[in-house]
N, C-alpha and C positions, 0 to 999 in steps of 0.2 A: 472890075476886080471884086467888088462885093459880092456879086452874083456867083462868081467861081467859088469864093470862100464859103458861102452859105450852102452852095450844092455840095461841097466836100463834107460840111457838117451834116447835111442831109444823108449823105451816103453812110456815115457813121450811125445815124438813126436806123437806116435800113439794116446795117449789120447787127444792131441790138435787136431789131424785130426778128431777124433770122435766128439768132441765139434763143430769143424768147420762144420761138415755135418748136426749136429742137429739144427743148428741155421737157422731160416727162412731167416735171412738177407744173410747168406752165401749160402743158397740154391738158392737165386736170383742170386748170383754171379756165381754159377755153371752154370746157364742158360745164362751166357754172358751179364749180365747187367752191363756194365762198365762205369758208369758215373764218373765224376772227384771226387765227394764225396766219391763213393764206392771204387774207387782206393786208395784214402787216407786212408780209413779204412782198406783196404787189406794190405797196407804198414805198418800200425800200428800194425796189428795182427801178421804178420810174423816177423816184427822186435822185438815185444815182445818175440815171440818164439826163435828168435836168441839170445836175451839177456839172456833168462832164460837157453838156452844151454851153455852160457858162465859161468853162476853161478853154474851150476850142472856138470861142466867139472871135469876131472880128472887132477890133478896138477902132472906134471912130471919133475922131475930134470934130466938133460941129463947125469949125472954120477951116478945116482941112480934110483931105481923104487919106490921112496917114494911117495905113492899116498894118498892124502888127499882131502877132499871136499875144493874147492876153496873159499867158503864163510867163512871158518874158519880162514883164515889168509891172509896177503898180500903176493903176489908172490916175491920170491927171484929173485936175479939178473939173474941166470941161470935157472930159472924155466919156464915151458911152460904148456899149457892147451890142453889136447886132449878132444874134445867134439862134440857135435851133432849140433853146430851153423850152419855149412855149409848147412844142410838140409834146413833151413828156406829160404836162399837166392836162393838155386838151385830150390826148388819146386816153390816159387813165381815167379821166372823168367820163369820157363818151362810152368807154367799155364797162367800167365797174361803177359808175355813179357819182354824184356830186360830192359825196363825203370823201371818197378816195381822191377825187380830182383836186378838191381843196387841200387835202393833206399834203399831196405831191407839190402843189403850188406853193403851199406855206414853207416847205423844207427847201425847195430849190430856189424859191423867191428870197427867203431870208439869206441863203448862201449868196445870191446875186447882190443883196443889199450891202453885205459886208465886203464885197469886192470894191465898192466905192464907185465914184463918178457922179455926175450931177444928176443923172437919171437913176441912181440907185433905189431911191425910195419908190419912185413910179413903177420901175421894173419889178421891184418886189411885190407891190400891190397888184400889178396887172397879172403876174403869174398866178396868183390865187384866183383872181376873177376868171382868168381863162380856163382853170380847172373846173370852176363852177359852171361856166358856160358850156364846156364839153358835156358835163354831167346833165345839165338841164336839157340840152338838145337831145342826148342819147335817151334820156328817161321820157322826154315828151313824145318822141316818136316810137317808144317801146322797142328800143334798138336790139332786139333778139338776133337779127340777121346782119348786123354791122353794116348798115346801109352806107355805101361810100359817099353818096350825094349828101347825106345829112352830116357826114363827118367833115366834109368840105365846107359846108355851110357853117358849122361850129367853128372851124379854124379861121375862116375869113371874118366872122363877127368877132372872134376873140381877138385877133390881130388888129382889127380896126379899132376896138375899144382900148387896146393897149396903147395905140398912137394917141387916143384922146386923153388917156390917163397921163401919158408922158408930157403933153402940153399943159395939163392942169397942175401937175405936182412938180414939174422941173423948173428951176430958175437958174438963169434969167430966161424969160419967154422967148427972147429972140434966138437964143442958142437952141432952145427945144424946138422951135419952129423950123430952124434950118436943119436940125438933126432928122425931124420927121420927114421933111422933104427928100432927104437922102435915103433913109432906110424904109419908109412906109411900103413903097411898091415892092421892093426886093423881099422884104420880110413877110408880107401878106402872100406873095406868090410862092416863095421857097417853102415857108413854113406850112402853108396849106398843102402843097404838093407833098411834103414830108409826112404829113398827117395822113393823107390818101394812101401814100405807099405803106406806111405802118399798118393801117387799117386793112389794106388789100392783102397784105401778108398774112395777117392774123385770121382774116375772112377765109382766105384760101385754106389755111390750115384747119380752121373750124369745119369747113365743108369736107375736107379729107377725113377728119375724125368721124363726122356724120356717116361718111361713106363706108369706112372700115367697121364702124360700129353697127352699121345695118347688115354688113356681111357676117359679122359675128352673131348678130341677133338671128339671122336666117340659119346659121349652123346650130344655134342652141334650139331653135324651133324644129329643125329636121331631127335632131336627137330626141326631143321631147315627143314628137310623133311617133317615132320608132320605139321609144321605151314606155309608151302609155299602156300597151297591151300587157307588159310585164309588171308594171307598177299596180295594176289591178289586183295582183295577188299580195301586196305588201312588200316591205323591204326586208328581204331575208337573203340568205346565201345564194339561192338559185337565181333570184331576180338580180341580185347585185352582180353576179357573174355575167348575166345577159346584158345588163346595162353597161358594165365597163367594157365588154367587147364591141357594143355598138359605138360608144364614145371613143374608144381607142382607134376604131376603124375610120371614123369620119374626120376626127381631128388629126393634128400633126404632133401630138404629145408623145413623150417618151416613156411616160408611165402613169398608172392611175391606181388609186385604192378607194374602197368604200367601206364604211362602217356604220352600225346602227348604234343606238344608245347603249346597247348591251356589249358592244366591243367590235372587233375587226371582222369583217365579212369576206373580202376578197381583194386581191391586187393583181395587176397585169403589167407587163413591160420587161425590158431587159435589165439585168443587174439589180432587181428589186427582191429584197429578202423579206418574206413574210414576218419572221420573227422580229426584225427590226421595225416594221410598221406596227406591229402589235405593241411593242415597247413604247413607241411614240404615242400611240393612241391612248395608253394608260396615263400618260401625263397630259395629253391634250384634252381629254375629257374633264379635267379639273377646272379648266376655263376654256371652254369651246368659243372660238371666235375667228374671223378671217385673219389669216396670218400666212407668212411664207416661212417654210421650214426646210431644213437640208436632212435628207435621210439617204444612205447609201450613194453618196456623191451626186445626188440628184435633188433639185429644188422643186418642192411642191407648194402650190397654192392651196390652202386648206379652206374650204367653204362649208360652214355648218347647214344641216337642214333644220330650220327653225319652224315649228308649227304653232299656230295661235292657239292660246289656252293650254297647251302642253309643253311648249319650250323645245328644247334640243331633242332632236330624234335621230341624229346621225351625222355623217360628215363625208364630203366628197373631196378627194385630193388629186389634182392634176399636176404631173411633174414634167420638168424640162431639165436636160443635162447642163445647159447653160442659163445662168440667172439672167443674162442679157435678153433672152427670149421671152422673159415674163414682163411684157409691155403693159401699159395701162389698158389696151384693147383686150389682151389675153386675161387680165384681171377682171375686166367688166364681163367677158364671156363667161368665166367661171362663176362669177356672182349670179348672172342672169340664168345660167343653167341649173345652179343650186336652187334658186328660187323656183324654177319651173318644176324641178323634181320634188321640192318641198310641197308645192301645190298638189302634185300628183300623190304624194304620200297622204296628204290631208283628204284629198278626194276619196282614196281608199278607205280611210278610217271612217269618214262621214258616210259613205255609201254602206259600208258594213254596219255602221251604227243604225242607219236607217232601215236595213234589212231586219235588224234585231228589235227595233223600237218601233211600234205601230202607231205613235201619235201622229196627229195632223201636222204638227210643226216640222218633223223630220221628213214626213212624206212630201211636204211642200218644198223643203230644202232639197231633197233628192230629185224632185222634179226639175229644179233649176239647174242642176249639174248634169245635163244630158251629154253622153259621149259624142253624140252626132253634132251637137253645137260646138264642142271643143274641136272636133276634127275640121268642121267647116271653117271655123275661125282661123285655125293654124294653116289650112291650105290657102285661104285668102291672103293672110299675112305673107305667107312664103311667096306667093306671086307678086306681091307688092315689093318685096325685098329686091327683086330684079328690076322692077319697072319704075318704083318710086320709094327709094330707101328712107326718106324722111317720113312718108305716110306709113311705112311699115312700123317704124319706131313708135309712131303715135298710137297705131292699132296694138301693138305690144303692150304699151302703157294701158290703154282702155281694156284689153283682155285681162290684164293683171288686176287692174282695179275692180273689174266685174267679179272675178273669182274671189278676190280677197274680201270684198264687201258680202259676196254670197256666204262665204265660209264663216264670217264673223258676225253673221246676222243672229245673235243671241239676245240682243236687247229687246225689250217689248216696245219701246219708243226710240225713235231716232229724230234727229233734225230733218226739217223738210228739205233743206239744201243738200243733205247727204242722200236723201231718196232721189232727188232730181239728179245729182251726179251719178248715181247708180243707173238711172234710166239712160242717161247720156252715153255712158260707157258701153251699155248693151246696143243702144241704137247706132252708135258709130260702127260697130263690128258689123251689125246687119246691113247698114247703108253701105259699107265697103263691098259687101257681097252683091247687093241688089241695085246700087247705084242711085240714079234719079228716080226710080220707082217708088222710093220711100222719102217721105218728107216729114220732118217734126218741128212743130211750133209749141213753144212753151211760154205761157203768160202767167207769171207769178210775180206779185209785188215783192220787192226786197225786203220789206217790213215784216213779212211773215215768214221769211226764209229760215229764221232761228227758232220758230215754233216747233215743238216736238209732235210727231204724229205717230200712229202705229206703224211699226217697221214692216216693210214688205207689201205695202198696199196698192203702189202704183205700177211697179214694173210688170206683175202678172197681167194686168189689165192691158198695158201697152203691148207686151208680147202677144196676148190673144188677139189684138187688133191687127198686128203685123201678120201672124200666121193665118188667121181665118177671115180677115177683112181685106187686107191690102193685097197680100201676094197672090191670092186666087185671081185678082183682077189683072188683066194684060197690061193696062197702062199704069197699074200701081196706084198710089194715092198719098193722101197726108193724114197725119195725126195731131190734133190740137189738144194740149193740156192746159187747162185754165183752173186756177184757184183763186177765190175771192174770200175775203173775211168780212163778215157782216153780222151785227147783233150778237157778238160773242160766238159766232159759228164759222167754220171754214167749209166752203162749198167747192167741191171737186167736180170736174167734169173732164172726161176723156172721150173725145169724138173723133171718129175716123170717116173717110170717104170711100170705105171699101164696098164690098158686094152686098152687105147687109143681111137680113134674114126676113123670111116671110113669117106670117103670124103663127103658123104650125111649129116652125123651128124655134121661135121665140119662147112659145109656151113649153116647149120640151126643155129648153134651157132653164127657164124659171122654175120648173118642177123638179128636174132631176140634176141640174147643175153638172153637166158632163165636164170633164177636165178639172184637175185639182187645183189650178190656179185661181179661177174666178170663185170657185166654191170656197176655199180657204179664206179669201179676202172677205167674202160675204159673212161667213160664220164669224170671222174675227171681229168685224165691225159690230154684229148684233151682239156678240158676247161682251164687248167693251161698252157699248153705248145703248144697247136695247134693240128690240126687233124693228123699230121704225127707222133704224139708221143702216140697213142693208143697202145693197146695191140696187140702183134703179136704172133699168135698160130700156132705150127706146130705139126702135130700128124698122125699117122696112126695106123690102127687097130692091137692090141696086141704088139704094139711097144712103148707105152707111149706117153706122151704130153709134149711139151716144150712152156711155156709162157714166152715171153721177152718183154722188153720195154726199152726205153732210155729217160732220162731227162737231161736237161742241168744243170751244177753246177754253177747256177747263185747266186750272192751275196744275193738277196732277198729270194731265196729258202733256203739258209743255215742260214740266220740271222732272218727271221721273225718267230714268233711263235704263 
């Protein structure tokens, strides 16, 4: 009978898991949006689940198997409750970490304590411990993919410890021992199964979120590819019309409008009145931010175009006739699309600035923002959207990081760890294109990662190794980056196993420095530290190339930004 009752309680847990997944709010939490307010709501939800588990538990006397619903009477002195309460604290801790698990355990455990019975104190304590165990197991195994095996392990360990706590804290011991003999096996089995079911439902929902997110990301990338040629002319009425037509055709939206920082540019869709959009934008520009507004019986998500160092440059509004169609996936699509278009606006401005200003700094920046690199990256990501959605999302993040860091390279010095992250973003995109032909090894001690170095000194060298050293070689090759600190100096070495150069080619490089990347790095190092600190290149044909340089670890280079 106790198995049947506990399985019924577990069915209630499964119902809560279904409700959890169907809520838009909790779908955002599945995608790791863990603000303080959200964490509080998580604690409330799982605490309520634990309290309901208390009320629906099976009342058990240690000297009989008199089972009744706990809500129908007060517990007697030697009564106890077998229930599904632990699932709430274990699951919350496993997904959201030890702090959340402990808080849920504390609330639902305190409630269990006041229900009474000779195991009240033991059950209250064990609920907190179970939340902690769930959190520790989830954190220990870096539980980003909600591994069901680890969830089961956490539940079994937690329930076994609960039985031990009951034996320690419940008096008389003979009653506690008899109770554990009755409830140990069913509670360990049923609550572990309930934990697995809850995690499985959430895991399935998370995978569905990733799949839909990848589809929306592919849609945003397709739009970005088609709009790139128009955005080269800047954001004006003509380009806004072309862009709005592309977006309207590719997506299933009911309306669209675009404005720049000076005002309204264009709108498209049925039952949209230009004058009403203009009136809205006059108010919106006073405080431009992501928001949902209603214009002409249509609901629009407004996403601003924000550009680094210049701020607000315009707004994109995508509309639906029904507010129900504005899902979290659609919202994320709008945000990603506005960010891609913002990057294109910034690319236009920087390329235009590079044409007007002939300094080495802007020529170097322009060289990094090559249209063919962007097109190749977008095509690669688009293909992964069909075959490997999770990999596509990772590459989108890498591409975004690459361009964001490129566009923000105004500092003279950056942390070495930021320079390394920049290289990794670039290399992830290239490796996605060329697969196992490219390999990268980075050997840098953690203790020097927070030292500041001249900005943009490693990536041009790595890119040069990829383009001119590794890719011309049929079987590809490897790049090794090594940094050592010795005698107040930082010694950098970038070595590849590419095709190398003969002596004639090397002499030409050292004299003429063809290609703007290596030349700018060499000139920058000499300008900052003296002629003896330029690039040192060693190579031979078919034996790879090694580029090295040394910079002093001076206070000004590690503190200035």
